[in-house]
C-alpha positions in Angstrom: 82.8 116.3 126.0 80.2 117.2 123.5 81.0 117.5 119.8 82.3 120.9 118.8 79.7 121.2 115.9 79.9 125.0 115.4 83.7 125.0 115.0 83.4 122.0 112.7 80.9 123.7 110.4 83.1 126.8 110.2 86.2 124.7 109.3 84.2 122.7 106.8 83.4 125.8 104.9 87.1 126.4 104.2 88.2 122.7 104.0 85.5 120.2 102.9 87.5 117.4 104.7 87.7 119.2 108.0 85.8 117.4 110.8 82.2 118.4 111.2 82.4 117.3 114.8 85.1 116.0 117.1 84.7 114.7 120.7 86.1 112.5 123.3 83.4 109.8 124.1 83.4 107.8 127.2 82.5 104.1 126.4 83.0 102.6 129.8 85.7 100.4 131.4 87.8 103.5 131.8 88.2 104.1 128.1 87.6 107.4 126.3 87.5 107.3 122.5 88.4 110.1 120.1 85.6 110.3 117.6 85.2 112.7 114.6 82.7 113.0 111.8 83.3 114.5 108.3 81.3 115.2 105.2 77.7 116.5 105.3 75.1 116.0 108.0 72.3 114.0 106.5 74.7 112.3 104.0 75.2 108.6 103.6 76.2 107.2 107.0 79.6 105.5 107.0 82.3 104.5 109.5 86.0 104.0 108.9 88.0 101.4 110.9 91.7 101.8 111.2 94.2 99.0 111.1 96.8 97.5 113.4 95.4 96.7 115.8 97.0 99.6 117.5 97.4 102.4 115.0 94.7 105.1 114.6 92.9 107.3 112.1 94.8 109.7 110.0 93.6 113.0 108.4 94.0 111.4 104.9 91.4 108.7 105.8 88.8 111.5 105.8 89.5 111.9 102.1 88.3 108.4 101.2 84.7 109.7 101.5 83.1 112.3 99.1 82.2 115.1 101.5 79.2 116.0 99.4 77.7 112.5 99.6 78.8 111.0 103.0 78.5 111.6 106.7 81.4 109.5 107.8 82.6 108.8 111.3 86.2 108.0 112.1 87.4 107.0 115.6 90.5 105.7 117.3 89.9 102.3 118.9 90.5 101.6 122.5 94.1 102.4 123.5 94.9 103.8 120.1 95.7 107.2 118.6 94.1 110.0 120.6 91.9 107.7 122.6 92.8 107.2 126.3 94.3 105.6 128.1 97.1 105.5 125.5 98.0 101.9 124.9 95.4 100.6 127.4 94.9 96.9 126.9 92.6 96.2 129.9 89.0 95.6 128.8 90.2 95.7 125.2 88.9 92.9 123.1 87.1 92.5 119.7 83.7 92.3 121.6 84.5 95.6 123.4 85.3 97.3 120.0 82.0 96.0 118.5 80.1 97.4 121.5 81.9 100.7 121.1 80.8 100.9 117.4 77.2 100.4 118.5 77.5 103.2 121.0 79.0 105.5 118.3 76.3 104.5 115.8 73.6 105.3 118.3 75.4 108.6 119.2 75.0 109.8 115.6 71.5 108.4 115.2 72.4 106.2 112.3 70.0 103.3 111.6 72.6 101.6 109.3 76.0 102.6 108.0 78.5 101.5 105.5 81.5 100.0 107.2 85.0 100.5 105.7 88.2 99.0 106.9 91.6 97.6 105.9 93.7 94.7 107.3 92.8 94.6 111.0 90.1 97.2 110.1 88.6 94.6 107.8 88.7 92.0 110.6 86.8 94.3 112.9 84.4 95.2 110.0 83.6 91.6 109.4 83.2 90.8 113.1 80.8 93.8 113.5 78.8 92.9 110.4 78.4 89.3 111.6 77.3 90.5 115.0 74.9 93.2 113.7 74.1 92.5 110.0 70.9 94.6 110.2 73.1 97.7 111.0 75.3 97.4 108.0 74.3 98.9 104.6 77.5 97.6 102.9 81.1 96.6 103.5 84.3 97.9 101.7 87.3 95.9 102.8 91.0 96.3 101.9 93.5 93.5 102.5 91.1 91.1 104.1 92.5 89.6 107.3 90.4 87.0 109.3 92.3 87.3 112.5 93.5 83.6 112.6 96.7 82.1 113.9 97.1 80.2 110.6 97.3 83.5 108.7 100.0 84.9 111.0 102.0 81.7 110.8 101.8 81.8 107.0 103.2 85.4 107.0 106.0 85.0 109.5 107.0 81.3 109.1 106.5 80.9 105.4 106.2 84.1 103.4 108.9 85.9 105.3 111.7 83.3 104.8 110.5 82.6 101.2 110.6 86.2 100.0 113.1 87.8 102.5 115.4 85.0 103.8 117.9 87.5 105.1 115.3 89.4 107.0 114.0 86.1 108.4 117.5 85.4 109.7 117.5 88.9 111.4 114.0 88.3 112.8 115.1 85.1 114.4 118.4 86.5 115.6 116.6 88.9 118.0 115.4 85.9 120.0 117.6 83.7 122.2 118.4 80.4 120.4 116.1 78.4 122.8 113.1 80.5 121.7 113.5 80.3 118.0 111.6 77.0 117.5 108.3 79.0 118.1 109.3 82.5 117.1 105.8 84.1 116.9 104.8 83.1 120.4 108.3 84.2 121.7 107.8 87.6 120.1 104.4 88.0 121.7 105.8 87.1 125.2 108.7 89.5 124.8 106.7 92.4 123.4 104.2 92.1 126.3 107.0 91.7 129.0 107.0 94.8 131.3 110.8 95.0 131.2 111.8 97.5 128.6 115.1 95.7 128.1 113.0 92.7 126.9 110.2 94.3 125.0 111.9 97.2 123.3 114.1 95.2 120.8 111.3 92.7 120.1 108.8 95.5 119.5 111.1 97.4 117.1 112.1 94.2 115.3 108.4 93.1 114.9 107.4 96.5 113.6 110.2 96.8 111.1 109.8 93.3 109.8 106.0 93.9 109.4 106.7 97.2 107.6 108.9 95.5 105.0 106.3 92.8 104.4 103.6 95.4 104.0 105.2 97.3 101.1 105.4 96.1 97.5 108.8 97.8 97.0 110.2 98.3 100.5 113.1 100.6 101.1 114.6 98.4 103.8 114.8 94.6 103.5 117.0 93.8 106.5 116.8 94.8 110.2 119.2 97.4 111.5 120.1 95.1 114.5 122.3 97.8 116.1 119.4 100.2 116.5 116.9 97.8 118.1 117.8 98.8 121.6 117.3 102.6 121.1 115.2 105.0 119.1 111.5 105.7 118.9 109.2 103.1 120.3 106.4 102.0 117.9 103.0 101.6 119.5 101.3 99.0 117.2 103.4 95.9 118.2 102.0 96.0 121.8 98.4 96.0 120.8 99.0 93.5 118.0 100.7 91.1 120.5 97.8 91.6 122.9 95.2 90.7 120.2 97.2 88.1 118.3 98.3 86.1 121.4 94.6 85.8 122.2 93.5 84.8 118.6 91.9 88.3 118.2 89.5 87.3 120.9 87.5 85.2 118.5 86.8 81.5 118.1 89.1 79.6 115.6 87.9 80.4 112.0 85.0 82.4 113.4 84.8 84.9 110.6 84.9 82.3 107.8 82.5 79.9 109.6 80.0 82.7 110.1 80.3 84.2 106.6 76.7 83.1 105.9 75.6 86.0 108.2 76.9 88.4 105.5 74.3 87.2 103.0 72.3 90.2 101.8 75.1 92.7 102.7 76.7 94.0 99.5 80.5 94.1 99.7 83.6 95.1 97.7 87.0 93.7 98.7 90.1 95.5 97.3 93.1 93.2 97.2 96.7 93.9 96.3 98.0 91.1 94.0 101.3 90.9 95.9 100.1 91.4 99.5 102.3 89.2 101.6 100.5 90.1 104.9 96.9 89.5 103.6 97.3 87.4 100.4 94.6 87.2 97.7 93.7 83.6 98.6 92.0 84.7 101.8 89.9 87.3 100.0 88.8 84.8 97.4 88.0 82.2 100.0 85.8 84.6 101.8 84.1 85.8 98.6 83.2 82.1 97.9 81.1 82.1 101.1 79.7 85.6 100.8 77.0 86.0 98.2 76.8 89.4 96.8 80.5 90.3 97.4 83.0 91.4 94.7 86.8 91.1 94.6 88.8 93.8 92.9 92.4 92.8 92.5 95.0 95.6 92.0 98.1 94.4 90.1 101.5 95.9 91.0 100.4 96.5 94.6 101.0 95.0 98.0 99.4 95.5 101.4 99.3 99.2 102.3 96.7 101.8 101.4 99.3 103.9 99.6 100.7 101.2 97.2 99.9 102.2 93.6 96.2 101.9 92.8 95.0 100.8 96.2 93.8 104.1 97.6 91.9 105.1 94.4 90.4 101.6 94.3 89.1 102.0 97.8 87.6 105.4 97.1 85.9 104.0 94.0 84.6 101.0 95.9 83.1 103.3 98.5 81.4 105.4 95.8 80.2 102.4 93.8 78.7 100.7 96.9 76.9 103.9 97.9 75.4 104.1 94.4 74.0 100.5 94.8 72.3 101.3 98.1 
């Protein structure tokens, strides 16, 4: 399907954040991606990478970019959001997503673009920049995640019981006793099990636990164990289990080991002081290996984009980086 440019231009006149174009783009392997662009044609090229893996772009993500300065592209990654097949995990790896980004960049005729992403979006941004450094004008990252098993173990086996011991007990209680010695691997197996009786409680428990860890002041700090067998089914745990069980389809410590490839690419990393999922130590370790990068720590904030100060800091980082270009 071709971009609906005329409709986009009409909408943009009444809403500066309305898509200029939107389309479903075939990228091969049976995957069709939802892709939209916002801002002004001829503006500073940029691309936004959503998190998860497994979530999708939201209308508010368009507002991170000044519509008078940027021509920004947002897309739902394979199996995510409005892309099809919904939840599709076949031919869905980090290398596939990097190749998709190149197809999208070429589709819009951008020689280089600013790459913006948070959490898993930061992981993909770094992997793309290391694969195609000549295509990246700058990086804005929020909540840097390097996609390693060690980071996930630190979250669920150390931070979780340290900060939320009751929640950790609930998290373990969802598993049979003989699977609790290695709970992360057990959760991945259960979430990816085709039997709904197996995967549904595990997916809901993983999702709700991760949500509590992502917020600086969470509304809920225990699992509602009685509701895990019913209710809405979250989509992100399935894609997360697919990627995390396979080490995000990267070599161990790949992004840190290849940080030297980022030399010459300006970058700003926005980091919540109290981010339990992607703690400041990771961001600072990467900055030490990335000449030309800057870390901006936001006090009183955790992981999510909407914790106090984070969203505004990301918008300022995007604007500041564009002014350096």
